N, C-alpha and C positions, 0 to 999 in steps of 0.2 A: 264872881265870874263863874261863867259856866263851863266853860270848855277849854283844856291844857290848850288848844290852839291858836284860838285866843288871845290867852297870857302869853303865846312864843311872840307874838306881834310888839307885846307893849314892853316889856324889860329892853334895860339896857345894861352895861358893863357895872358888874361888882355887884348885880342884883341878882337874886333865887325866886324862882319858882316855887312854892312848896304845894304839892297833889296828895291830897289827903287820901286813906284810905279807900278802897270802891273798884268799881270796872267803867273801863272807861274806851267805848267805844270810839276810837278815831285812829283817822291815819296825821300824825306828827310828821309836818315838813317845817324844818328850819333853813329856807333860802334867802333871799334878796328880800321878802318882807319882812325879817327878823335882823338886828340889829348883832353886828359880830361884839365877842368881847376882846378881852385885850390880854396881853400876858399878865399882866399887872394886876388885873380887875377882869377875870373870866366873868360868863352869865351861867348859872347855877339851874338846871331842871331836875327839882329832888323831889323823888318820891318818898313816902313819910308811913311807915307800916306795908311798904309793898305794895301800893298802888297796884292793879291790873291793867295793862294794855290789850286791846283784842280787837281781829282785824275790821275792818269795814270788807263791804263785799266786794269792793272792786280794786284795782293794781297788784302792782307786784311786789309791793315793800309797804311794810308797817310804819315804819318811822326812815327820813329821809334826810340827813343831815350835810348841810354844804357851807357853813359857817364859822370860820376859828374861833377858839375859845369859847366852847363851850363846855360843860361838864352835865351829862346825863347821868343820873346815879339812883339807886334804891328802888327802880320797877321790876314788877314781873313780864313780860314781854311773852304772853301765851296765844301762840299760832293759830291752834285750836284745829291743826290739820289740813292748813291752807296753800296753797302755792303762792307764798309771800313771804321773801326774807323778814326778818323781825329788824334789822337797822342794816340801813345800808349808809354811804360814807360817800363825796365825790365832791372835787372842787376845793377849794382852799378851804383847808378845815385844821391847820397848824393849829397847834395847842388843845385839840377838842380831844375829850374823855369821854370812854365809857366804860364804866365803873359801877361794880357792886348789884349787878342786876342779875336775874334769873330770865333766859331765854330759853324756848320749848318748844317742841312738837309744831314744826312746820313742813313742809312737802314743798320745799323748792332747792333751788341748788346747794344755799350755804342759810345759817341763821345769819351772819353778819357779813358783810363784803364790803370792800374797796375799792372804786372805782373813779375813772374818768377824772383823775389827775387828784385825787384825794392825798392828803399830805401832815404829815404833822401828826398821825393819830395814837393814841392812848387806849388800847382795850385790855382792862385789868380788871383782876377779880369778879370777874362775872361766871357764872353756873351757865353752859351752854349745853344741852342734852337734847337727845331723841330726834335730830333732825333727818327725816329720812322718805326717801319718797321711792318704796317697793326694790329694786333691782337697780336704779340708776342713783348716783352719785347725790348725798346730799351733807356738806363737811358743814363744820363747827362753826369754821373762821375762813373766806376766802379772799386772800390778796390777788386782786387782779392788775393784768400789765398798767403801766403811767402812774401806778400808787406809791410813794415814796416817804422814807422814812416811818415804818409803822410798825409799832410795840403790840405786841400781846405778851402779855406777862400775867401771872398768878391766876390762872382762869382754872377751870375744873370743866374740862371736855369729853365727855362719853357718850357712848350709844348714838351715836349717829352713820346714816348708811355712808359715808364715805372717809374724809378723813377729820381727824380735830383743828389742823390748820392747815390748809392748801394756798401754795404762792403759785399762782398758774401763770401760766406763759402764753404766749401770743399765738404760737402754734396753731393752728387750724380755725381761729379763730378773726385774726385782726395782724394789722402789721405795726401794731402800736408796739411804743416802746417798754420792755419788760419790766417790772415792777422790781425797786430798788432800797437798799438802804431798811432792810427787816430785822427785826430782834424777835426773837421768841424765845423766853426765860421763864422759869419756875412755875410752868404749868402742870396740870395733873392730867394727862391724855392716856385716854385707855377704851376699850371696849367698843372699839369701832370696826366697822365691815373690811376698812381698807386700813389705815395708817395711822400713825400720830403725828407725823410732818411728811410732806409730799411736797419737795422744790424740784417746779419744773424752771423753765428758764427766767431765773430769777437773779438779778446782782445784789453782792455787795451783803450776804444774809449770814446772822448768827443763832443758832438754834444751841440755847447754853440751860444747865440747871434743870432740865423738866423731868420728870418721872413719868416712864412711859411703859404699859402696859398691855395684855390682853390682845394681842393681834394674833389671829390665825388667816389659814387661807382659804381665798373664797374667790368667787368667781372672776371677780376684779383687782386683785391684790393677794401675791408671795406671803403677807403676813408681816411686812415690814414694819417693824418702827419706824423708821426715818430712810426714806428715798430720796436720792438726789438723782436727778435725771436730764433729759434735754440740753438744755444751753447754760444751766445754771453757772454761777461763775462766782469767786470769790466767796466761799462760804467757809465757815467755820462751825462745828459740830463737838460742842465741847462742855462734860461735867456732866453729862444724862445719865440716869439710871434708869437700864431699860432690860424688863423681864419679860415671862412670858409671853414670846413670840416668836412666830417661826423663824424672823431673821432680824439682826440687830441693826445694822445700818447698810445700807445699799449704796451705791455709786454706779450709776450709770444703766446700761439695759435702753429702755426707749431714746429715740432719739432723731433728732432732725436738726442738721447742720452740726458744729462744731460738741466735740463732747465735755462732759462738764470738766470745768478747767480751776484749777488753784482751789481745793479745797484739803481743810486741813479736819483730821478728825483725832480727837485728843482727850484725854483724862476722864473718856465714858467707861461707867461700869456694867460690862452686857453680861448677865446670868440668867440659867435657868429657863434656856430657848426649849421650842418644841416641834416635833415631827408636822409636816412632811421634811424640812432640810435643817433648819436650827444651827443656821449658821450665825457667826457670829459677825464679823464685818466682810463686806463682798465687794467687790471691784469689779464690774460688768466691763465697763469702759469708762475712760477717763482722763488727764493731762495734771500731769503737777499733783498730785494728792499724795497726805502724809498722813501716815496712821502713826500716832505718837503718844506715848504712855496709857494706853488703855488698858482695862483687864477683862478676859472674858474666862467665864468658868461657868460649867453645869451646863454642858449641852453636846449632846451627841453628834450635831455636826462639827463641821470644822470650824476651829476659831477663825481662820481667816482665810479667804478665798478671790484670788484675781487671774485676771489673764487668759479666761474663758472663751473672750471671743463677741460675744453678744453684742452688737452694734459696734465692734470696733475693736481696737487693742488698747490696751491700759499704756499708756508710756509714761515714764519716769513716775515711779511710785514708789515712794519713801517708808520704809516702815521699822521703828525704831523703838526701843523700852518698853514693849509690850510684855504684860503677862498674859499669855495664853496656857492658861490651867487647865486643860481638854483633852483628852483622851487622843481625839482627832484634831490638827493642831493645823495645818498646812494643804490647801489645793491649789497647785500652781497650774494654769495652763498652759497651750503656746503661745500667747497673744500678749505678754507682756514686757516688751523692749525697756531696757532700763528701770528696772526691779530691783531695787539695793532691799537688803535688811539686815539690820545691825543689832545688837544687845538685846536681845528679846529672851523672856525665861520662859521654857517648856516644860510641863507634867513629864516628868519622870515617865520612859518608855512609850512616848506619842509618836504619833504614826502622820507619816507624811504622802502626800499625791500629786504625781506631778503627770501631766496629759489629759485625759479627758475627764468631766468632772464625774465624780460618783455620791450618791447620797450612803455614807458608810454605813453597814451595818453591824452589830454586835461583835461578829466575828470576823469582821477585817481586818486586817493586821497592818499594810500598807509599809512603807521605807522607813527606817530610822532615824533619828536625828543627825548620826554621825554621815550616813548618806545624803539626806538630804545638805548636809554643809557640805559634802566634797561636789556638787554643782558649781558653787564658787556664787550663786544668788546673796549668801547668807554669810556673815562673818561675825566672828566672836559673841553667840551666842550659846546658852547651858539649856540644861534642864535640869531640876529637882524633884524631889519627893513629897517636896512640901514647899510648893511656889506662894501657897496663901497659908497664911495662920491664922485667919479669923474669914471663915464663911459669909459669916453676915455683914461684917463691914469691909469685907474685901480687904483686910490689912498686907501688905505683903511678907513673904519670911524670909529668913534671914540671906537668902543666896540673892533676895531681890534689894536687900536695904543699901543705899548707897553705893549701886552697883551700875547706875543709867550713865549714859552718855550724857553732857548737859548741853543741851539746844535752845537755851537760850530762855526757857520755861522757869518761872518762881520754883525755889525746892527746898526744904528744911535738911539739915545733916551738913556733911563733909561733902557728899556730891548726892546727886537726882536717883529716888528709888525708880526702880523698873515696876510699871504697874500706875494705874490710875490713882492710887492712893498712896500719899506720903506718910512716914510712920514719925510717930514724936516731932507732930508740930504743936506749938501752942495755939491756943485758940487765933488770937489775931494772925498768926502766918498762917493757918488753914483758911480763913477767910480771904486771904491775901492772894493764894493761891486760885479761888475761883472767882477771882475779877478779871 
């Protein structure tokens, strides 16, 4: 059998195509001419010893998958600077998996894309890098409107001219329904020109357990690790480790229609951020946003910024059980109706800002915690000279242990600790906290 393409039309459920080492100049299309696999008997396209697929001279993709219960693994997709997506998915793709591949050096909008009703796809343990097209965006993974139940897990995604993962909204492109049911977890995402995760108008999204670093201000980004904007809805951002960025997590800003709504930012570890802003968590606009059990340390900017009105007000924002171990603690604008802050722990002598946002310089003093508490926005919060006892593991200090409010999240000990890390948890309990 001389081509992979021919083999695609011959296999059935439970069968495996084994592709030997070599270079294959083919366009791989798994469409109605190929059989569907089943949940019990998927069809596997397996590269042995990393065979290389390279572009043909035509079209906008190298591989197009449109069938359910296929598994594609073990290939190198070398796009060779062509204006092609390495792998794209559409239609009924329930149970289809793209795993353990290397995809690199394309010059189109992304390395991998899901579109046109693609559903039930897992993109797992791939190395996705160097998708770039000059000053234009080229993302590692793009999840387009009408995509449903897409999992991006355990990938190494870096050095792209856009984001590691973008969930694209329909604004400006179509009237299609937004993508929904997206899980982005346990990825390493770093050194892109824009962001690690960019969520536009997408619904029911979880961003969990990722490591994100190496983001700085550019012509098209403020250097956020995570940005949630437009009309994103029902979003959970939890247990991520974010460092070496200009801004950790941003909600709001760009907006068409409703602001981001029902967003939970919880148990994230945000540390060692850099100029020009260096803010840990910034809410530009949004509704029903909860900031719970995060730890922010090692930044010259503010740990938390809210209500400065870009794109509208920030309404019904709840901020609970966070360790903000930074010299510059909170900057609050005049557009934060319903802001409620309780049971947070600050670094002793931290400074607070109200009114116009500023980028604090080393000699900026701001208001004290006592003055900040007197405005009535925040209750039952405190400061400590040692809010953290281990800056590598971000373990909470004595003033944070068993001092948090019970917010219905798992914890160890007599009461929740303040911050992202629970102290003295047995290994099994630690795993449960991350689920």
